[in-house]
N, C-alpha and C positions, 0 to 999 in steps of 0.2 A: 551516463544519462541517456544515451541512445537505446540501451536495452530497456529502460523503463518506458520510453516512448513507444517502442515496438510492442512491448507487453501490453500497454494500455490500448493501443490500436487493435491488436489481435483480440483482446478482451471485448472491445466495443463491437467488432465484427461478429464475434461469436454470440454476443448478446442480441444483436439484431437477428441473426439466424434463429436463435432460440425463440424470440418473439414471433417471428414469421411462422415458425413451425408450431407455435403454442406449446412449447416444452418448458417445464418448470426448471429453473436454474438449480444446479446442485450446490451453489455457493451458500455459505452461511448467511443468516439474516443480516440485514444492514447494520443493526445495532452491534453485532459482533465484529463486523468489519470496522466500524467507527472506533470500537474499543481497541482493536489491533492497531489502528492508525495512531491512536493516542499512546499506546505502548511504544511504538517505534519513534514517535516524536519525543517522548520522554527520554528514551535511550540516547537519541542524538543530541538532545538538549544538554544532558549531563556531559557528553563528550565535548560539546562546544564550550561549556562553562569551564571545564578542566583545561582546555587548550588556551582559553582567554586568560585564565589565571596562571598559566605557565606550569601547571601540575602535570605529572607524567600521565600519559594516556596509554593504557594497556591494550 
């Protein structure tokens, strides 16, 4: 969990610097990031359901 927090904080700091320097971020558009978040959520949801049902988790 600590790694996620550090990654988020570093990303925020870099985002602030990009804004201050008026540099366009090389990150994909927001809609692509939202889609990726959905994909990760779906993947973890399947794992959660499998563990709750007592099925083997690979």
